[in-house]
MIGUDREN-385255 format. One record per atom (N, C-alpha, C): residue in one letter; z, x, y. Coordinates in steps of 0.02 Angstrom, whole numbers, plus 50000, padded with zeros to 5 digits. Each point is the difference from the previous one (the first is absolute). Example, Ala and Ser with C-alpha at 12.3 -4.5 7.8 and 13.67 -1.06 7.14 Angstrom:
<recs>
A503905066049716 A500004995550059 A500005004550060 S499644998250053 S500035004250059 S500374996150055 
</recs>
This chain:
<recs>
X468785054348614 X500414996750052 X500355005350043 X500275005449965 X500345005250037 X499515003950044 X499395001249974 X499515003750040 X499784995950061 X499954993449991 X499824995750057 X500545000350052 X500634999849978 X500565000350047 X500015006750036 X499835005449962 X499985006750030 X499455000350053 X499414997149985 X499455000050049 X500204996250063 X500334994349990 X500234996150058 X500505004050041 X500465003549965 X500505004150035 X499675005550040 X499495003249970 X499655005350036 X499634997350060 X499714994049993 X499644996950056 X500474998550058 X500594997249982 X500484998250052 X500295006250033 X500025005549964 X500305006150028 X499505003950042 X499364998050000 X499505003550039 X500164999750074 X499945005650036 X500164999950071 X499524995650040 X500284996850050 X499604995850045 X499975003450067 X499405000950026 X499925003650063 X500324996250058 X500375003850040 X500324997050059 X499484998950053 X500104994950040 X499534998550054 X500364996150054 X499775000650062 X500314995950053 X499864992649987 X500354995750035 X499894992849993 X499334998250030 X499554997749958 X499334998150024 X499864992649988 X500424996649964 X499904992849988 X500074996150064 X499664994550003 X500104995350054 X500714997049995 X500324998950058 X500694997449999 X500054993449963 X499474996149999 X500024993549966 X500145000849926 X499875006149973 X500125001149929 X500745001449985 X500375003150047 X500695001949984 X500524997050047 X499794997450058 X500484996750045 X499634994550039 X499794994749966 X499604994850033 X500354996550058 X500675000350003 X500374996850054 X500155004750057 X499715006050000 X500155005050051 X499864997550071 X499504995650007 X499844997450066 X500564995750029 X500394996849956 X500574995950023 X500605004350014 X500175004349952 X500575004650007 X499885005749951 X499955006250022 X499875005649954 X500595001149953 X499865002849942 X500525001549952 X500465005550026 X500605000449972 X500485005150021 X499825006949975 X499655000449944 X499835006549970 X499344999349962 X499555004750011 X499375000249962 X500005006649960 X499934999449935 X499955006049958 X499295000549972 X499705006150003 X499335000849974 X499994999549924 X499414998849973 X499894999749928 X499395004249983 X499895001349936 X499385003549981 X499384996050023 X499445003450003 X499354996850016 X499974997350071 X500415002650046 X499994997650069 X500354993450011 X500384997849950 X500354993650006 X500685000850033 X500364994450003 X500675000050031 X500384994049975 X500665000150012 X500434994349983 X500494999150058 X500114993650019 X500444998350056 X500694998149974 X500525002250037 X500694998649981 X500384997250059 X500514995849985 X500464997450050 X500695003049989 X500355001250055 X500685002749998 X500494994249988 X500465000949954 X500524995049987 X500675003150019 X500314997450052 X500635002750025 X500584997149959 X500445004449977 X500604998049965 X500605002850038 X500334995850041 X500575002550039 X500575002449954 X500185006350006 X500565002949963 X500355005050044 X500555002849976 X500325005650034 X499615006249980 X499485001550039 X499495004849979 X500275007149992 X500545001750036 X500285006849993 X500365001049934 X500164994649966 X500345000549935 X499504998849944 X499825005349962 X499494999149948 X500214995249944 X500644998449996 X500244995349949 X499994992850024 X499894999050065 X500004993250027 X499374996349980 X500084993749982 X499424995849987 X500134993050026 X499504995749995 X500034993350030 X500134994849946 X500514996250008 X500164994649953 X499614993750021 X499604997349955 X499614994050016 X500054995049943 X499844993750015 X499964994849949 X499274998449988 X499805000249937 X499324998149982 X500044994349951 X499424997149983 X499994994449954 X500084993450035 X500084994649961 X500114993450028 X500444996049952 X500244994350023 X500514996449962 X499734994149960 X499364999749986 X499714994549962 X500215000649926 X500374995049974 X500235000649930 X499425000149949 X499434997150018 X499444999849954 X499735007049984 X500055004650048 X499755006849989 X500565005250004 X500624997650000 X500575004550009 X500045005549947 X499784998749939 X500025005149947 X499615006350020 X499524999150047 X499575005650019 X500135002350072 X500044995350046 X500025002050071 X500594997150039 X500574999149966 X500594997550035 X500245005250051 X500414997850047 X500275004550051 X500375005949968 X499905005950028 X500385005849978 X500065004950058 X500505004249996 X500105005350051 X499595006149980 X499645002750048 X499615006149988 X500155004950056 X499805006249990 X500125005350050 X499355003750014 X499905001950062 X499365002850020 X500105005250055 X499595005249998 X499985005050053 X499305002850002 X499755001450060 X499355003150007 X500045007449985 X499445002949980 X499985007149981 X499945004650061 X499844997250059 X499875004250058 X500424997650059 X500155004650048 X500354997850060 X499574995350042 X500314995250033 X499634995150039 X499875002350071 X499634996150037 X499845001750070 X500604999550046 X500514996249981 X500604999250041 X500605002649962 X500525002550036 X500605002349966 X500314994349958 X500255001849941 X500314994949958 X499514996149957 X499385002449995 X499504996649959 X499755004749945 X499824997149944 X499605003549950 X499374995849991 X499475002949974 X499384996249990 X499685002049934 X499604995449973 X499525001749948 X499334997050021 X499475002549970 X499334997650018 X499704996349940 X499734994250013 X499694996049947 X499284998450022 X499545000049953 X499304998850016 X499914993350036 X499595000150051 X499884993950039 X499614994849960 X499595002449954 X499584995649959 X500065002149927 X499794995649956 X499945001849930 X499435005149993 X500065004449950 X499465004949990 X499344996549985 X499475002550031 X499344996949992 X499595003649946 X499444996949983 X499545003149952 X499765006850024 X499825000350064 X499755006350028 X500535005549995 X500624998450015 X500545004949997 X500125002249928 X499994995249954 X500095001849930 X499455004549974 X499384998550021 X499435004249979 X500075007150027 X500205000550063 X500065006650031 X500515004349962 X500534996949975 X500525003849964 X499775002249931 X499444997349976 X499735002249935 X499385004250009 X499865002150062 X499455004650012 X499334996950015 X499974993350005 X499374996650016 X499954999350076 X499575004150030 X499945000250073 X499394996150025 X499754995349962 X499454996050025 X500224996150061 X499574999450052 X500204996750062 X500264992949987 X500584998350028 X500284993449988 X499594994550034 X499934994449964 X499664994250028 X500514994850021 X499774994850032 X500454994850024 X500424997049944 X499694999049941 X500354997049943 X500555004649974 X499945006550016 X500495004849975 X500674999550034 X500054995750053 X500654998750032 X500414995149959 X499724997449945 X500364995549956 X500595003649967 X500564996449991 X500585003049967 X499815002449931 X500255005949982 X499885002849933 X500424996349949 X499694997549947 X500364996549948 X499875003049932 X500234996649947 X499885002349932 X500415006149980 X500565001350036 X500395006049986 X500544998849948 X500155005049962 X500615000149960 X500535003550043 X500634999549979 X500535003650036 X499875007549998 X499775002449943 X499895007249991 X499425002450045 X499484995850006 X499445001950043 X500215000150073 X500434995350020 X500254999950069 X500415006250015 X500435002149953 X500395006250009 X499545006050003 X499485000049958 X499525005550000 X499645000650068 X499814994450029 X499675000250066 X500485002650053 X500634998049997 X500485002650049 X500105007549990 X499995002349938 X500065007249986 X499415003850029 X499394997549988 X499415003550024 X499995000450076 X500214994550033 X500014999950073 X500515005050026 X500595000149969 X500535004750022 X499775007249993 X499725001649942 X499785006949988 X499455002050049 X499544995550014 X499465001650048 X500295001150070 X500454995650021 X500295000750067 X500375006750007 X500415001649950 X500415006150005 X499575006349996 X499434999549966 X499565005849994 X499505000650057 X499764994350025 X499445000250047 X500144997450070 X500534996150008 X500114996950067 X500744999550016 X500395005149982 X500724999950011 X500194998950073 X499575002650044 X500154999450072 X499964992850025 X499704995549961 X499944993150021 X500644996049986 X500455002849960 X500634996649984 X500454999950062 X500484995450004 X500464999950057 X500325006950008 X500125002250062 X500235006850012 X500685001749970 X500414995049985 X500675001449974 X500034999949924 X499425000249966 X500004999849927 X500045007049969 X499865005250039 X500005006949974 X499565000749938 X499464996249998 X499535000649945 X500254997349934 X500554996350001 X500304997649938 X499894992549988 X499614996950042 X499884992849992 X499514998849942 X500054994149971 X499544998149947 X499924992450000 X499504997649965 X499864992949997 X500184997249931 X500254993950000 X500204996849937 X499974992550009 X500114996449944 X500074992750004 X500674998450034 X500054994350033 X500634998250033 X500534997749950 X500635001150017 X500534996849962 X500004992650020 X500324995949959 X500024992850016 X500384998750065 X500545003850012 X500394999150062 X499585002050060 X499645005649996 X499575002050055 X499484994750015 X499694997549946 X499474995050010 X500284993750031 X500564997449975 X500254993650025 X500275000750071 X500335005650016 X500245001050068 X499415000050049 X499465003549982 X499415000250043 X499664993250002 X499954996649943 X499674993549997 X500344995050046 X500665000150002 X500384995250041 X499975001650075 X499755005950017 X499975001950070 X500505005350019 X500435002149953 X500485005350012 X500444998750061 X500145005450036 X500424999650059 X499624997250060 X499354998749992 X499604997450057 X500104992650009 X500324996649953 X500124992850008 X500734998650013 X500134994350029 X500694997850013 X500374999549933 X500635002449996 X500384999649938 X500044992949971 X499954994950043 X500024993149975 X499344998049966 X499465003650016 X499344998649970 X499915003949936 X500305005949995 X499905004549942 X500114996549933 X500524995849991 X500114997049933 X499514994349983 X499574998150046 X499564994349988 X499565001149939 X499774994549970 X499595000349941 X499355003950014 X499714998850059 X499405003550021 X500105002650071 X499675005550017 X500135003250065 X499784995850059 X499554995149990 X499764996050056 X500354993250003 X500534999049962 X500384993750003 X499604994249974 X499864995250043 X499664993849979 X499265000050018 X499715005950013 X499295000350017 X499554998549940 X499365000450011 X499514998549948 X499875006349958 X500144999749936 X499915005749955 X499295002550002 X499504995550006 X499305002149998 X499805004250060 X500415000150053 X499875004450056 X500165007349983 X500465000949951 X500275006649986 X499825002649930 X499754995749957 X499915002149930 X499364997249970 X499695004149958 X499424997849962 X500244998349930 X500094993449989 X500254997549936 X499534994749975 X500194996649945 X499594994549975 X499914994850055 X499384998150013 X499864995350054 X499695003450060 X500115006650006 X499685003850055 X499535005349972 X500005000849934 X499565004949967 X499754996949935 X499485003149971 X499704997349939 X500205003949938 X500595002950002 X500245003749942 X499805007249997 X499605002350049 X499805007050003 X500345003350059 X500185006449993 X500325003750054 X499535000350060 X500305000150060 X499634999650063 X500095006450041 X499605001050051 X500115005750046 X500704999650031 X500315005650011 X500685000250028 X499974998450075 X500564997550025 X500074999050072 X499674993850028 X499824995249958 X499684993850025 X500524995050026 X500605000149971 X500524995350021 X500435003150055 X500464996050026 X500445002550053 X500535004649971 X500265004850040 X500505004749974 X500714997250002 X500455003549966 X500714998350006 X500295003450062 X500644999150017 X500275002850062 X499975007650006 X499925003549944 X499945007350003 X499275002350004 X499534995350002 X499305001850003 X499705001549932 X500304997349946 X499745001049933 X499564994149981 X499435001449971 X499514994849982 X500004998849924 X499874993749982 X499964998049930 X500645001449961 X500574999850034 X500635000949965 X500114994249952 X499724994250017 X499974994349954 X499274999249979 X499894998749936 X499334998449977 X499535006049995 X499364998549990 X499475004949985 X500185003649936 X500135006650000 X500215003449939 X500764999449992 X500234999349938 X500725000449988 X500185007349992 X500545002250033 X500125007150011 X500505002749950 X499805005449966 X500415003249949 X500595003750031 X500584999549968 X500615003250023 X500165006349959 X500415004350027 X500165006449968 X500424999149938 X500534995950004 X500484999649946 X499864994249952 X500285000249940 X499894994649952 X500384993650019 X499794994649969 X500304993450013 X500714999749971 X500444996650037 X500674998449975 X500164992850019 X500374996749957 X500264993350017 X500525000650055 X500164994350030 X500554999850048 X500614997149963 X500525004149994 X500614997949964 X500504997150051 X499804994450031 X500414996450049 X500255004750055 X499525002750037 X500175004050059 X499945007549991 X499815002249941 X499895007249989 X499435000849950 X499745006249997 X499475001449952 X500285000249929 X499634996849953 X500195000249930 X499895006949971 X500355001549946 X499985006849972 X499375001749962 X499624995049977 X499405001649960 X499395001050044 X499665005649993 X499375001350035 X499434997049959 X499544996550034 X499474996549965 X499315002650016 X499534995450014 X499315001750011 X499865001950073 X499364999950018 X499825001750069 X500124993950046 X500075001450064 X500154994850050 X499444999950052 X499784993950018 X499574999350059 X500354995550050 X499835000950063 X500304996050054 X499454997250045 X500154994350032 X499574997350053 X499494994949978 X499904999149934 X499504995249978 X499295002550010 X499514995849982 X499305002250003 X499554994050016 X499355001249997 X499514994650011 X500044994849944 X500365001449947 X500084995249945 X500654996250005 X500415001450051 X500674997050006 X499964993450037 X500384995149976 X500094993750037 X500465001350059 X499914996450056 X500415001250059 X500755000149986 X500254995649956 X500724999749986 X500255006449967 X499545003949971 X500205006149965 X500025006250045 X499844999150063 X499945005850046 X500564999750052 X500465004949995 X500555000650047 X500295007049994 X500435002050047 X500215007050004 X500395002449940 X500394995649968 X500435002149945 X499654999549932 X499394997449998 X499664998849937 X499885006549962 X500154999849934 X499915005849956 X499674997549936 X499505003749976 X499664998149938 X500015005949952 X500204998649938 X500005005249949 X499394999249955 X499695005649983 X499455000349951 X500175005449949 X499774999349939 X500125005449951 X499645006450021 X500315005649987 X499705006450019 X499385001449957 X500014997649938 X499445000949955 X499784993249972 X499364999449986 X499734993749973 X500224999049928 X500224993949985 X500204998449931 X499394999649955 X499424998750028 X499394999249960 X499735006649973 X499945005050043 X499705006349978 X500415006250016 X500594999250031 X500435005750012 X499835004250061 X499474998150036 X499825003950060 X500444998150059 X500015004250051 X500404998650059 X499744993650034 X500454995550018 X499814993850032 X499695001450069 X499424997150011 X499645001050064 X499734993250022 X500384996350040 X499764993550023 X499465000750053 X499544995450001 X499435000650047 X500244999450073 X500604997050012 X500254999550069 X500555005250013 X500125004649954 X500525005150011 X499745005250049 X500335000750058 X499825004950050 X500615004150020 X499945003850054 X500575004150021 X500005001050076 X500605001250025 X500125001750070 X500485006049998 X499795005650027 X500395006249994 X500555000750052 X500505004049982 X500545001850046 X500015007650006 X500105002550062 X500085007250011 X500755001549997 X500185004849957 X500715001549990 X500095007549994 X500615002249984 X500135007049984 X500655000449960 X500145005949973 X500615000949961 X500624998950043 X500554998549968 X500634998950037 X500295006750022 X500145004449953 X500265006650017 X499425004850004 X499624999750055 X499365003550005 X500065007250024 X500625002350015 X500105007050018 X500735001949984 X500135006549995 X500695002249984 X500504997850054 X499845000550065 X500484997750050 X500164992549994 X499494996149985 X500114992849992 X500444998749939 X499875003649945 X500414999149940 X500735001950013 X500105005550037 X500695002050016 X500344994650043 X499624997250047 X500294994750042 X500184993949959 X499574998249953 X500144994249957 X500635001349958 X500055005949971 X500595001549959 X500644999850042 X499975003050059 X500605000150043 X500194993050022 X499504995950017 X500144993150020 X500284995949944 X499755001149939 X500244996249943 X500735001649986 X500175006550001 X500695002149988 X500464997250054 X499785000450063 X500414997450056 X500114992549994 X499494996549975 X500064992849995 X500474997949943 X499995003849946 X500404998049942 X500725002750003 X500095005550034 X500675002850008 X500175000050074 X500294994550024 X500064999150072 X500575004050031 X500505001749961 X500545004150027 X500165005649950 X500285005350024 X500185005649957 X500544997949950 X499925002349940 X500494998249949 X500675003050018 X500534996049989 X500685002450013 X500224999450071 X499574997750045 X500184999250070 X500434993950012 X500254999150060 X500434994350015 X499634993449996 X499335000150007 X499614993849998 X499634999449934 X500345001749946 X499694999949934 X499684993249985 X499385000249976 X499644993849983 X500024998949925 X499854993949977 X499964998949927 X499505004749966 X499445001350034 X499515004649970 X500285007049994 X500375002150051 X500315006749997 X500515000449944 X500414994949993 X500494999849946 X499675000249932 X499464996049992 X499644999949937 X499695006949985 X499735003250051 X499705006649989 X500525005049975 X500604999750028 X500545004449977 X500194998549927 X500044993449985 X500194998149932 X499475002249949 X499364999350019 X499465002149955 X500025007549988 X500135003750053 X500025007349995 X500585002349955 X500554996450003 X500605002149962 X500014997349929 X499604994849986 X500024996749934 X499685004549947 X500335000649942 X499735004249946 X499754995849941 X500204993749997 X499774995649946 X499294997750018 X499485001649959 X499314998250016 X499894992550009 X500334996049958 X499914992850005 X500294997250064 X500605002350017 X500314997850063 X499605002550060 X499755006149994 X499595002850055 X499374995850011 X499674998049945 X499404995950006 X500174993250030 X500574997149980 X500204993550028 X500145000650074 X500325005550021 X500145001050071 X499355001150040 X499525003449969 X499365001050034 X499624993450009 X500054995649949 X499704993350007 X500344996250056 X500665000650004 X500374996650054 X499805002850068 X499925006650003 X499795003250063 X499334997450022 X499534999149953 X499344997350016 X500064993050029 X500424995849969 X500084993150023 X500314999850070 X500495004450012 X500315000250067 X499505002150052 X499595005149983 X499495002350047 X499494994550014 X499804996549946 X499514994650008 X500294994450043 X500634998249987 X500324994850040 X500065002050073 X500165006550010 X500075002550069 X499334999750036 X499465001949966 X499334999650031 X499804992850014 X500154995549954 X499834992950010 X500394997150058 X500645001950005 X500424997550055 X499745002750067 X499805006350000 X499735002950062 X499354996650020 X499564998849951 X499374996650014 X500134992950024 X500484996549969 X500164993250020 X500284999850071 X500435004950016 X500275000250068 X499445001350050 X499535004449982 X499455001450045 X499594993850015 X499864996049948 X499624993850010 X500404995150042 X500664999449986 X500434995550038 X500045002250073 X500065006650010 X500045002650068 X499354998650038 X499435000849966 X499364998550032 X499964992750020 X500224995749955 X499994992850015 X500454998450059 X500595003050001 X500474998850056 X499725002750065 X499695005849998 X499695002850060 X499454995550027 X499584997549953 X499474995550021 X500284993650030 X500524997249967 X500324994050028 X500295001450069 X500305005950008 X500285001850065 X499475000350053 X499425003049983 X499455000550048 X499744993050018 X499954995649951 X499764993250013 X500514996250044 X500655001049986 X500514996750041 X500005002550072 X499895006550008 X499955002850068 X499414996850037 X499434999649965 X499424996850031 X500124992750017 X500344996449954 X500144992950012 X500474999150059 X500515004350005 X500474999550056 X499665001550066 X499575004950001 X499665001750063 X499524994550020 X499654997149950 X499564994350015 X500414994050024 X500584999049968 X500444994550020 X500265000950070 X500165006250019 X500245001350068 X499464998450052 X499385001849984 X499444998450045 X499924992450007 X500054996549943 X499944992750002 X500594996850037 X500595002849991 X500604997450035 X499925000850075 X499755005750022 X499895001150072 X499484995150027 X499474998849961 X499494995250022 X500284993050006 X500384997949950 X500284993350001 X500524999250056 X500405005250012 X500494999750054 X499654999350068 X499455003850008 X499624999550062 X499714993050009 X499754997249945 X499724993350003 X500534994850016 X500605001149972 X500564995450013 X500215000150073 X500005005950030 X500165000650072 X499484996350042 X499375000749980 X499464996450035 X500094992449996 X500184997449942 X500114992849992 X500594997850042 X500535004150002 X500584998250040 X499814999750074 X499595004750024 X499794999950070 X499584993850014 X499554998349954 X499594994050010 X500424993749999 X500524999849960 X500434994149995 X500364998850066 X500225005550032 X500364999350064 X499544997250055 X499355001549994 X499534998050053 X499624993649984 X500094997349939 X499604994149982 X500204994050042 X499514995650015 X500114994250043 X500034993549961 X499634999549945 X499974993849962 X500465000449940 X500334994349986 X500504999749947 X499705001749932 X499404997149987 X499705001149934 X499795007349991 X499795003150056 X499825007149996 X500625004349987 X500554998350035 X500635003649990 X500254999249928 X499944994049973 X500224998749931 X499605004149950 X499345000350011 X499575003949955 X500175007450003 X500155002550060 X500185007050007 X500675001549966 X500484995350009 X500655001149967 X499934999949924 X499584995649973 X499884999749928 X499685006549975 X499505002450038 X499675006349981 X500505005850002 X500425000050051 X500515005250006 X500494999849942 X500204993849981 X500474999349944 X499705002549935 X499374998249988 X499675002349938 X499945007749999 X499815002750057 X499935007350004 X500675003549990 X500534997050027 X500675002949992 X500215000049927 X499834994649964 X500164999649929 X499635005549961 X499355001050017 X499625005249967 X500285006950016 X500225000950062 X500285006450021 X500655001549963 X500424994949991 X500625000849962 X499855001949927 X499504996649972 X499815001549931 X499755007249994 X499605002250048 X499745006849999 X500575005050004 X500494998650043 X500575004650006 X500415000349936 X500054994449965 X500355000049935 X499625004249949 X499334999450001 X499595004049955 X500085007550016 X500025001650064 X500095007050020 X500675002749975 X500524995850002 X500665002249974 X499965001349925 X499634995749965 X499925001049928 X499625006449985 X499475001250038 X499635006349993 X500475006050011 X500424999650050 X500445005550017 X500505001349944 X500274994649970 X500465000749944 X499665003349940 X499394997949986 X499615002849945 X499845007350014 X499855001650062 X499845006850019 X500625004549992 X500574997650020 X500625003949991 X500135001349926 X499884994949959 X500105000849928 X499535005449972 X499375000050023 X499525005049978 X500215007050021 X500245000650062 X500225006550026 X500605002549960 X500474995649986 X500605001949963 X499835002349930 X499544996549967 X499835001849931 X499675006849995 X499695002350055 X499665006549999 X500425005650030 X500584998450025 X500425005250031 X500685000849967 X500264994749970 X500675000349971 X499975001949926 X500145006349986 X500015002449931 X499325001749971 X499474998950037 X499335001549975 X499845007450011 X499605002949956 X499805007050006 X499485000550056 X500165003450055 X499535000550056 X499335003049980 X500005004749952 X499375003149980 X499554994949965 X500294995849957 X499604994949965 X499724995050050 X500414998250050 X499764995450052 X499435003250040 X500085006450015 X499485003650037 X499365000449960 X500065001449935 X499415000249957 X499654993249997 X500414994749994 X499724993249998 X499644998450065 X500295002350056 X499694999050066 X499315003350003 X499955006249976 X499375003650002 X499474996649957 X500214997749940 X499534996649956 X499754993550032 X500464996250029 X499804993750032 X499545001350059 X500155005150039 X499555001850056 X499305001749974 X499975003649944 X499355001749972 X499624993849977 X500354995349968 X499684993849977 X499744995950059 X500424999250051 X499804996050058 X499435003250038 X500025006750004 X499465003650035 X499354999149961 X500035000649933 X499404999449959 X499694993150004 X500424994950008 X499744993150003 X499894997750072 X500085004650049 X499834998550069 X500464995150035 X500634999649979 X500464995250030 X500395003250058 X499655000950054 X500265003750057 X500624996750031 X499984993450006 X500564996650033 X500655000749960 X499954999149934 X500605000849958 X500235007250001 X499545004850003 X500195007150006 X500415001250063 X499784997050056 X500375000850063 X500704997049994 X500054994249969 X500664996949992 X500435003849950 X499685003249950 X500385004249954 X500305006050037 X499635002850047 X500275005650040 X500594997650041 X499974993950027 X500564997250037 X500614999049955 X499864997649939 X500554998949952 X500315006749980 X499595005249992 X500265006749984 X500465002550055 X499814999050063 X500425001950056 X500664996150000 X499954993749981 X500594995749995 X500485002649946 X499725002249944 X500415002849946 X500395006250024 X499665004450035 X500335006150025 X500564998350048 X499874995250045 X500514998050048 X500604996849964 X499874996349947 X500534996649963 X500425005149961 X499685005349974 X500385005149964 X500495003450047 X499805000950063 X500455003150050 X500554995350022 X499864993450000 X500504995250023 X499974993749956 X500305000449939 X499964994449954 X500414993950021 X500435000750051 X500414994450021 X499724996650063 X499355001050014 X499714997050060 X500024992449995 X500054996850057 X500044992750003 X499324996949988 X499994993449988 X499374996549990 X499555000650062 X500324999650059 X499615000450062 X499695006950008 X500395005249983 X499725006850004 X499425000849952 X500064997249940 X499465000449951 X499384996350025 X500114994150029 X499454996150026 X499635003750055 X500375003050046 X499695003750055 X499615006049975 X500265003349947 X499645005749971 X499334997849971 X500014994349965 X499384997449970 X499494998650054 X500214997050054 X499534997750051 X499815005450051 X500375005550000 X499875005150051 X499525005549975 X499985001249935 X499595005649974 X499264998250004 
</recs>
């Protein structure tokens, strides 16, 4: 048994000759004719793999900044596994726009041809070889990602994104990475992101190969429609292995016990009701029958391109400095002494080990609470900024409608003065009265919008940390830009200008505020 394992190890370690991409595009990016992939990485045997960029809006200049998101769903029937929880995410690479980070995830599930190429089998791929690779154990999936990473770094390092400095590698996705991408990430409207499925109420069979659209065997990749990020077979076909072990959901957080392997997305054996973005399935890592690694016939994989966090000494120094600055916000002993500063002094001066340990535990809790409060304020500030932008847009639209209705009312008044028949005059007066009522109602709504807008401005300027508001503004701009919401972006810029004007003159009148909203 050991000699067989050694032979297999030697076979897998054998070098694979590098070659340019010679495969037909239909083998590695069948949807290229509709929209090309964001990144193509070569593979052994002249093969290739297509990847899509996933934008994660964060404060990109701060290596400690990450994105707070909600994953899961609120169905009590499956809550033990996939209930709502808070997760955090950041891309490994800088994004195309300031204030963005990105990671790359494979556009398709790994195919038979790609799997063969990674094991040194360079026989020309056939049409059937575009079928998703199945029958994998978790260990085999990790092994394939290892072989691909080592080949890329040894033979095709120049094909990696230019900002990786040769330190990128391929691995299985984390559950948060997979679910964020599956839902459409920042490319979808925030109101759509929490939906059970990324296409809302559409037909699942348009997007997924599940029971009823397949005969229980894995199919060629890319046959169904993509999700908003251009990812294919995110639902159905092969069920995709995740990097980390399974954990229960302990009512909004991950449970402490690590379990078996996790797959996401369902497969050709899944019933439609079992396929949704938050779905998680646990399988034993080893078979109870014979002790071998579990390898389901529908177990496949979709790779993620990543890199280390502290990938260079300058980055590590920046992380350390940022962490210290974040946890110790003011100098100890200064006039603006913080609770953390006071605790740090007490810990330094304490000589009793038990009391020192208790103070250090308290320090950890204060730091954690401070981080949670900062994150909560950031989310609240983003929500208020978005509401402000929507209110600005509503007021401007209302002003346009008010002008139209006023013009129409003037026209009716002119016609009433010139009318000759009593019944015609009566009809005009009735129309004018109805229009006047609607105009009064519109003006009342505009006043309500203005009051709400003032409240939003006050909440972001009175006692709020301007830096946190500025950070929230950048994150929201990144999200709106990624999801293509140009009109709301324009209104957000108007709301930002309104905030600055209000900081300079917080006692401005309602009329001054209204004119500012409508003039920008």
